[in-house]
C-alpha positions as CSV (number, residue, x, y, z in Angstrom):
1,X,31.2,9.4,-5.6
2,X,27.7,8.6,-7.0
3,X,26.3,7.9,-10.4
4,X,22.6,8.7,-11.3
5,X,21.1,6.9,-14.2
6,X,17.6,6.8,-15.8
7,X,16.5,3.2,-16.4
8,X,13.8,0.6,-16.1
9,X,13.4,-1.9,-13.1
10,X,10.5,-4.3,-12.8
11,X,8.9,-2.6,-15.8
12,X,8.9,0.8,-14.0
13,X,10.9,3.8,-15.2
14,X,12.9,5.6,-12.6
15,X,16.4,6.7,-11.4
16,X,19.2,4.3,-10.4
17,X,21.8,5.8,-8.0
18,X,25.0,3.9,-7.6
19,X,27.1,5.0,-4.6
20,X,30.2,3.7,-2.8
21,X,28.2,1.4,-0.5
22,X,25.5,0.1,-2.8
23,X,22.6,1.1,-5.1
24,X,19.2,2.6,-4.8
25,X,16.4,2.6,-7.4
26,X,13.4,4.9,-7.1
27,X,10.4,4.4,-9.4
28,X,9.0,7.6,-10.9
29,X,5.4,6.5,-10.9
30,X,5.0,4.9,-7.5
31,X,7.9,6.3,-5.5
32,X,8.8,2.8,-4.5
33,X,12.5,2.4,-3.4
34,X,14.5,-0.7,-3.9
35,X,18.1,-1.0,-2.7
36,X,20.9,-3.3,-2.0
37,X,24.4,-3.2,-0.4
38,X,27.6,-3.9,-2.2
39,X,28.4,-6.6,0.3
40,X,25.3,-8.5,-0.8
41,X,26.4,-8.7,-4.5
42,X,27.5,-12.1,-5.8
43,X,27.9,-11.2,-9.5
44,X,27.1,-8.6,-12.2
45,X,26.3,-9.2,-15.8
46,X,25.9,-7.1,-19.0
47,X,23.6,-8.3,-21.8
48,X,21.7,-7.1,-24.8
49,X,17.9,-7.0,-24.5
50,X,15.0,-5.6,-26.6
51,X,15.5,-2.0,-25.5
52,X,19.3,-1.5,-25.4
53,X,21.5,-3.1,-22.8
54,X,20.7,-4.5,-19.4
55,X,22.6,-4.6,-16.1
56,X,21.8,-7.7,-14.1
57,X,22.9,-7.8,-10.4
58,X,22.7,-11.2,-8.7
59,X,22.7,-11.1,-4.9
60,X,24.1,-13.8,-2.6
61,X,20.5,-14.6,-1.5
62,X,19.6,-15.5,-5.1
63,X,17.6,-12.4,-5.6
64,X,18.2,-10.6,-9.0
65,X,17.9,-7.0,-9.9
66,X,17.6,-6.2,-13.7
67,X,18.0,-2.6,-14.9
68,X,17.2,-2.0,-18.6
69,X,17.7,1.0,-20.9
70,X,21.4,1.4,-20.9
71,X,23.5,2.2,-24.0
72,X,26.5,0.2,-25.2
73,X,28.7,3.2,-24.4
74,X,27.7,2.9,-20.7
75,X,29.6,-0.4,-20.3
76,X,33.1,1.1,-19.7
77,X,32.0,3.5,-17.0
78,X,29.8,0.9,-15.2
79,X,32.5,-1.7,-15.4
80,X,35.0,0.7,-13.8
81,X,32.6,1.8,-11.1
82,X,31.6,-1.7,-10.1
83,X,35.3,-2.9,-10.0
84,X,36.6,0.1,-8.1
85,X,33.8,0.5,-5.4
86,X,32.0,-2.9,-5.3
87,X,35.0,-5.2,-6.1
88,X,32.8,-6.9,-8.7
89,X,33.7,-7.7,-12.3
90,X,31.0,-6.8,-14.9
91,X,30.8,-9.9,-17.1
92,X,29.4,-9.7,-20.6
93,X,26.7,-12.4,-21.0
94,X,26.3,-14.0,-24.5
95,X,22.8,-15.0,-25.3
96,X,21.6,-17.8,-27.6
97,X,19.9,-16.4,-30.7
98,X,19.2,-19.7,-32.5
99,X,15.5,-19.4,-31.9
100,X,15.1,-23.0,-30.9
101,X,12.1,-23.9,-28.7
102,X,13.8,-26.8,-27.0
103,X,16.6,-26.7,-24.5
104,X,17.4,-27.0,-20.8
105,X,15.5,-25.2,-18.0
106,X,17.7,-24.3,-15.1
107,X,16.8,-22.5,-11.8
108,X,19.2,-19.8,-10.8
109,X,18.2,-18.1,-7.6
110,X,14.9,-16.3,-8.2
111,X,14.9,-16.8,-12.0
112,X,14.2,-19.6,-14.5
113,X,16.7,-19.7,-17.4
114,X,15.9,-21.4,-20.7
115,X,19.3,-22.4,-22.2
116,X,20.2,-23.6,-25.7
117,X,23.7,-24.9,-26.2
118,X,24.5,-23.9,-22.6
119,X,23.7,-20.2,-23.4
120,X,20.6,-18.5,-22.0
121,X,17.9,-17.9,-24.6
122,X,15.7,-16.0,-22.1
123,X,15.2,-15.7,-18.4
124,X,11.9,-15.5,-16.4
125,X,12.0,-13.6,-13.1
126,X,9.8,-16.0,-11.0
127,X,8.4,-13.1,-9.0
128,X,6.5,-12.2,-12.2
129,X,4.7,-15.6,-12.1
130,X,1.2,-15.3,-10.7
131,X,0.1,-19.0,-11.2
132,X,1.6,-22.3,-12.1
133,X,-0.5,-25.3,-13.1
134,X,0.1,-28.8,-14.4
135,X,-1.6,-30.5,-17.3
136,X,-1.0,-34.2,-17.6
137,X,2.4,-35.6,-16.8
138,X,4.5,-33.5,-19.0
139,X,3.2,-29.9,-19.2
140,X,3.4,-27.0,-16.9
141,X,1.7,-23.6,-17.6
142,X,3.0,-20.4,-16.1
143,X,0.7,-17.3,-15.8
144,X,2.2,-13.8,-15.3
145,X,1.3,-10.7,-13.4
146,X,0.1,-8.0,-15.8
147,X,1.5,-4.5,-16.0
148,X,-1.1,-1.7,-16.3
149,X,1.0,0.6,-18.5
150,X,2.2,-2.1,-21.0
151,X,0.4,-2.1,-24.3
152,X,1.5,-5.7,-25.0
153,X,2.2,-8.1,-22.2
154,X,3.1,-11.8,-21.9
155,X,0.1,-13.6,-20.4
156,X,1.3,-17.2,-20.1
157,X,4.0,-19.7,-21.2
158,X,3.8,-23.5,-21.4
159,X,6.7,-25.9,-20.9
160,X,6.7,-29.5,-22.2
161,X,9.0,-31.7,-20.1
162,X,9.8,-35.1,-21.7
163,X,9.6,-38.2,-19.5
164,X,13.2,-39.3,-18.7
165,X,14.4,-42.8,-19.4
166,X,13.7,-44.0,-15.8
167,X,10.0,-43.2,-16.4
168,X,9.7,-40.9,-13.4
169,X,7.3,-38.0,-13.6
170,X,9.4,-34.8,-14.3
171,X,6.6,-32.4,-13.5
172,X,6.6,-32.3,-9.7
173,X,10.3,-31.1,-9.5
174,X,9.8,-28.4,-12.1
175,X,6.5,-27.3,-10.6
176,X,7.8,-27.2,-7.0
177,X,10.9,-25.1,-8.1
178,X,8.5,-22.6,-9.6
179,X,6.2,-22.5,-6.6
180,X,9.1,-22.0,-4.2
181,X,10.2,-18.7,-5.9
182,X,7.1,-17.4,-7.6
183,X,4.8,-14.7,-6.3
184,X,2.0,-17.2,-5.6
185,X,0.3,-17.1,-2.3
186,X,-0.3,-20.5,-0.7
187,X,-2.2,-20.5,2.5
188,X,-0.3,-22.6,5.1
189,X,-1.2,-22.4,8.8
190,X,-3.7,-20.2,10.5
191,X,-4.3,-16.5,10.3
192,X,-2.9,-14.2,13.0
193,X,-6.3,-12.7,13.3
194,X,-9.7,-12.8,11.6
195,X,-11.9,-9.7,11.4
196,X,-15.4,-10.5,10.1
197,X,-17.8,-8.2,8.1
198,X,-15.3,-5.5,7.0
199,X,-16.9,-2.8,4.8
200,X,-14.8,-2.2,1.7
201,X,-15.4,0.7,-0.7
202,X,-12.8,-0.5,-3.2
203,X,-13.4,-3.3,-4.2
204,X,-16.9,-2.8,-3.1
205,X,-18.5,-5.3,-0.7
206,X,-18.2,-6.9,2.7
207,X,-15.4,-9.2,3.4
208,X,-13.8,-11.3,6.1
209,X,-10.3,-10.0,6.6
210,X,-7.6,-12.5,7.6
211,X,-4.2,-11.3,8.4
212,X,-1.4,-13.8,7.8
213,X,2.4,-13.4,8.4
214,X,3.1,-12.6,4.7
215,X,-0.2,-11.5,3.2
216,X,-3.8,-10.4,4.0
217,X,-6.8,-12.2,2.6
218,X,-10.2,-10.8,1.8
219,X,-12.9,-13.4,1.6
220,X,-16.3,-12.3,0.2
221,X,-19.5,-14.0,-1.0
222,X,-18.4,-13.8,-4.6
223,X,-14.7,-12.9,-4.7
224,X,-11.5,-13.6,-2.8
225,X,-8.4,-11.4,-2.8
226,X,-4.9,-12.0,-1.5
227,X,-2.5,-9.1,-1.0
228,X,1.2,-10.0,-0.5
229,X,2.9,-7.5,1.8
230,X,5.7,-7.1,-0.7
231,X,3.2,-5.4,-3.1
232,X,2.1,-2.8,-0.5
233,X,3.5,0.7,-1.2
234,X,1.8,2.8,1.5
235,X,-0.8,2.6,4.2
236,X,-3.1,5.6,5.1
237,X,-5.5,6.2,8.0
238,X,-7.9,9.0,7.1
239,X,-10.6,10.4,9.5
240,X,-14.0,11.6,8.3
241,X,-16.9,12.5,10.6
242,X,-17.9,9.3,12.4
243,X,-15.7,7.0,10.3
244,X,-12.1,6.1,9.6
245,X,-10.8,5.1,6.2
246,X,-8.0,2.5,6.2
247,X,-6.4,2.7,2.8
248,X,-3.7,0.4,1.3
249,X,-1.8,1.4,-1.9
250,X,-0.5,-1.6,-4.0
251,X,1.6,-2.3,-7.0
252,X,0.8,-4.6,-8.8
253,X,-2.9,-4.0,-8.0
254,X,-5.4,-6.7,-7.1
255,X,-7.6,-7.9,-10.0
256,X,-11.3,-8.8,-10.5
257,X,-11.6,-10.0,-14.1
258,X,-10.4,-7.2,-16.2
259,X,-10.8,-4.6,-13.4
260,X,-7.7,-3.6,-11.4
261,X,-7.7,-2.1,-8.0
262,X,-4.5,-0.3,-7.0
263,X,-6.1,0.8,-3.7
264,X,-7.9,-1.2,-1.0
265,X,-10.2,1.2,0.9
266,X,-12.0,0.0,4.0
267,X,-14.3,2.0,6.3
268,X,-14.7,1.6,10.1
269,X,-16.9,3.3,12.6
270,X,-14.9,5.4,15.1
271,X,-16.8,4.0,18.0
272,X,-16.7,0.4,17.0
273,X,-14.9,-1.6,19.7
274,X,-13.0,-4.8,19.1
275,X,-11.4,-7.4,21.4
276,X,-9.0,-9.9,19.9
277,X,-6.6,-12.7,20.9
278,X,-3.9,-13.1,18.3
279,X,-3.1,-16.6,17.1
280,X,0.7,-16.2,17.7
281,X,3.1,-17.1,20.5
282,X,4.6,-14.4,22.7
283,X,8.1,-15.6,21.6
284,X,7.2,-15.1,17.9
285,X,5.7,-11.6,18.7
286,X,8.9,-10.5,20.3
287,X,11.2,-12.1,17.7
288,X,9.3,-11.0,14.5
289,X,7.5,-7.9,15.6
290,X,9.7,-6.5,18.3
291,X,6.9,-6.2,20.8
292,X,4.8,-3.9,18.6
293,X,1.7,-6.0,19.1
294,X,0.3,-7.9,22.1
295,X,-1.2,-11.3,22.5
296,X,-4.5,-9.8,23.5
297,X,-5.6,-6.4,22.1
298,X,-8.6,-4.3,22.8
299,X,-9.8,-0.9,21.6
300,X,-11.2,0.8,18.5
301,X,-11.1,-1.6,15.6
302,X,-9.4,0.9,13.2
303,X,-6.6,1.3,15.8
304,X,-6.1,-2.4,16.2
305,X,-6.0,-3.1,12.5
306,X,-3.6,-0.2,12.0
307,X,-1.2,-1.5,14.7
308,X,-1.3,-5.0,13.3
309,X,-0.7,-4.0,9.7
310,X,2.1,-1.6,10.6
311,X,3.8,-4.4,12.5
312,X,3.4,-7.2,9.9
313,X,3.9,-5.1,6.8
314,X,6.7,-3.0,8.3
315,X,5.4,0.3,6.8
316,X,4.6,3.6,8.5
317,X,1.0,4.7,8.7
318,X,0.4,8.0,6.9
319,X,-2.3,10.2,8.5
320,X,-3.3,13.8,7.8
321,X,-1.0,16.5,9.3
322,X,-1.7,20.1,10.0
323,X,-4.2,21.0,7.3
324,X,-7.7,21.9,8.5
325,X,-10.6,22.9,6.3
326,X,-12.9,25.8,7.1
327,X,-15.1,23.2,8.8
328,X,-12.2,22.1,11.0
329,X,-11.7,18.7,9.4
330,X,-8.7,17.2,7.6
331,X,-10.3,16.9,4.2
332,X,-12.0,18.9,1.5
333,X,-15.2,17.7,-0.3
334,X,-14.8,17.9,-4.1
335,X,-15.2,15.9,-7.3
336,X,-12.7,14.2,-9.5
337,X,-13.8,13.1,-13.0
338,X,-17.4,12.0,-12.6
339,X,-17.2,11.0,-8.9
340,X,-17.4,13.0,-5.7
341,X,-15.2,12.3,-2.8
342,X,-12.7,13.6,-0.3
343,X,-9.3,15.3,-0.9
344,X,-6.8,15.0,2.0
345,X,-3.8,17.3,1.9
346,X,-1.0,15.3,3.6
347,X,2.4,16.3,4.8
348,X,4.1,15.1,1.6
349,X,1.3,14.6,-0.9
350,X,-2.4,14.6,-1.7
351,X,-4.8,11.6,-1.6
352,X,-8.4,11.5,-3.0
353,X,-10.9,8.9,-2.1
354,X,-12.8,7.1,-3.1
355,X,-13.8,6.8,-6.8
356,X,-11.4,6.7,-8.4
357,X,-8.7,6.9,-5.7
358,X,-5.7,9.1,-6.5
359,X,-2.5,9.6,-4.6
360,X,0.0,12.2,-5.8
361,X,3.3,12.9,-4.0
362,X,4.7,16.4,-3.8
363,X,7.9,15.3,-5.7
364,X,5.7,14.3,-8.6
365,X,4.1,17.8,-8.9
366,X,5.6,20.5,-11.1
367,X,3.0,23.2,-10.4
368,X,-0.5,23.7,-9.0
369,X,-3.3,25.9,-10.4
370,X,-6.4,27.5,-8.9
371,X,-9.1,27.8,-11.6
372,X,-12.5,29.4,-11.8
373,X,-12.0,31.2,-8.4
374,X,-13.5,34.5,-9.5
375,X,-16.1,33.0,-11.9
376,X,-17.5,34.6,-15.0
377,X,-19.4,37.3,-13.1
378,X,-16.6,38.1,-10.7
379,X,-17.6,35.7,-8.0
380,X,-18.2,31.9,-7.7
381,X,-19.4,29.5,-5.1
382,X,-16.7,27.0,-6.0
383,X,-13.3,26.6,-7.7
384,X,-11.1,24.0,-9.2
385,X,-7.7,22.8,-7.9
386,X,-5.3,21.4,-10.5
387,X,-2.1,19.4,-10.1
388,X,0.3,19.5,-13.0
389,X,2.6,16.5,-12.7
390,X,6.2,16.3,-14.0
391,X,5.1,13.6,-16.5
392,X,2.8,16.1,-18.3
393,X,-0.6,15.0,-16.9
394,X,-3.0,17.3,-15.1
395,X,-5.2,16.1,-12.3
396,X,-8.3,18.2,-11.6
397,X,-10.3,18.4,-8.4
398,X,-13.5,20.4,-9.0
399,X,-16.5,21.9,-7.1
400,X,-14.4,22.9,-4.1
401,X,-16.3,25.4,-1.8
402,X,-15.0,28.9,-2.1
403,X,-14.4,29.1,1.6
404,X,-11.6,26.5,1.2
405,X,-9.5,28.7,-1.1
406,X,-7.6,30.6,1.5
407,X,-6.7,27.5,3.6
408,X,-5.7,25.4,0.6
409,X,-3.7,28.3,-0.9
410,X,-1.8,28.8,2.4
411,X,-1.2,25.0,2.5
412,X,0.5,24.7,-0.9
413,X,2.4,27.9,-0.3
414,X,3.8,26.6,3.0
415,X,4.7,23.3,1.3
416,X,6.7,25.4,-1.3
417,X,4.8,24.0,-4.2
418,X,5.0,26.2,-7.3
419,X,1.7,28.1,-7.8
420,X,1.3,28.7,-11.5
421,X,-2.1,30.4,-11.4
422,X,-4.0,31.7,-8.4
423,X,-7.3,31.8,-10.2
424,X,-7.7,35.5,-9.3
425,X,-7.1,38.7,-11.2
426,X,-4.4,39.8,-8.8
427,X,-1.1,38.3,-9.5
428,X,0.5,36.1,-6.9
429,X,4.2,35.6,-6.7
430,X,5.2,32.2,-8.0
431,X,6.9,30.0,-5.4
432,X,10.0,28.0,-6.3
433,X,9.7,24.3,-7.0
434,X,12.0,23.0,-4.2
435,X,13.0,19.4,-3.9
436,X,10.4,17.4,-2.0
437,X,10.5,14.1,-0.2
438,X,8.0,11.3,-0.4
439,X,5.6,9.8,2.2
440,X,8.3,7.3,2.9
441,X,10.6,9.9,4.5
442,X,11.3,10.2,8.3
443,X,8.1,12.0,9.3
444,X,5.6,9.5,10.9
445,X,2.4,11.4,11.8
446,X,0.6,8.3,12.8
447,X,3.3,7.6,15.5
448,X,2.8,11.1,16.8
449,X,-0.9,10.6,17.3
450,X,-0.5,7.5,19.5
451,X,2.4,8.8,21.6
């Protein structure tokens, strides 16, 4: 038995699937999958929130999953399911609605709860905290990661902590609790490897790349960026002439002022050789990375970085599959919005680099269109390729050479994408919109290239 529910998790809409052995949530926008086993559950709670009802699952590790968007009528079915298959009672949680701004701060697993009269007034998932600073002896300020799609977002929150009777400073304990659970990168120890003078297209510049066990740091002349591995969705390795593009997709994105970068795009020369000795013991390599990397590595720099990132992040590397353009390469030159770039048809999606970068999975696409193929006078040197997504938006790639039409048409037909308009006067048979997987499925084209 399984139950499929539309809801919100970590501010992302998606589908929650409850089955006999656990639960899986897949975000609609990013395709990110979060899951847990029924054996990991410590407790389950039902509470009223701003947008309906919320299901809160607390794991034995202290991690919390919060799913919003339920109706009051869902309580009975969810309660019965959790009791029957998970052996967990769904407890109704009563919130304090007094509106007081003074109370007691308690740390429960990965959340900070503000309680009034021993009832929670609100909870803060500490993973949402991007910075925690102290001001004086009694004040702590929390800053939060921002969500791109939110019209209104909480920027910061300040807590005043009175000095207790014994005159000890209360700040360090509170501050340390927040830092221990928050998504704040603190550099401790040395980097596994340091790669100097890495060319980045997005964000633009040259950076020193340092790979740590839990994050990667980019150090430039003006800006520094830190990317936690938990924010990485996918990794791509894309060839083009004498270069290789190493692309990292992230959520939440890295920030530079008000500018957000959901993709890190680096470029390496194919013939650039690199010798490196990793700052890690052989025992740690075997224990943490299962022998996927060696103490001393030598070869093309893009291959070394790909192997390192695959090992430390624990994600597959997505590379182009069978598609070849009329020039025999894996990409198509085209334009998106005002920028020109490269469109790569992948085994389970499309990615465009570099400005602005776009990644669209096949399971997000409702139909594709070929536009302006014939042209006003019956012929044209270029055509447009349009992706209609299931959320109602249309992504247009324009100025594609006419010679690419046949190969691109065959590609989308073979992938069983629904072709709504061929762009020609002759009618083509529409192809059914089958269920598609994502780039996170079993196919690992990168692994095949290094076998």
